[in-house]
C-alpha positions, 0 to 999 in steps of 0.5 A: 263675060265668059271668055275664058270659062270652061262650061264643062265645070259648071252645073245646070241650074233649074230655070224658071219661066219669065227669065229672059232667053239669051240675046243673039249676042249671048248665043254667039258668045256662048257658041264660040265655047262649044264645038260645031254646034249650030244656032237655029234662029237663036232659039235652039242649038243642034249638032249631028254626030256620026258613028260606025253603026247603030250600036255605037249611035245608041251607046252614045245616046245612053251616055248623053242620057246619063249626062242629061239626067245628072244635069236635069236638062234634056235634049231632043234626040233624033237617031238615024241609024248611025247618025244622031242629031241633038237639039237643045233649048230651054223650054221655060224660056222658049229659047236658049239659056246657059244650061243648053251650053253647059250641056253641049259642052259636056256632051262634046267631051263624050266624042 
C-alpha cells in the first residue's frame, strides 16, 4: 500500500509485456497521490496545464522531456498555443502502471 508514499522519490523501472495493468482500485489509490490528473477509463491518466503564452508552454514541454528521458518513460504531449495536455500510460501493459504515477508526480513538481 502506498498511502504515505512520496512517488517523487521513486524511479520508473522498465516494464515488460505480460505484466498486469493496474486495476481500477489501484488506479484510484494512486490518483489520490498526484495533483488533478484524470483517469481515462482506468487505461490512461491525463492533465491539462495552462501557461501565459506559447513560449512558457514550450519551456514546460522541454522540462517534461528532460524528466521523461531521465525516467525512461514518455508521455504523449499535445500543445495548443498556451496549453499543454499530457497523457500517460504504459504501452507494454496496455494500461496504467506505477511508472505513470511516478512520472506524473515528478511533472507536478515543475509547476
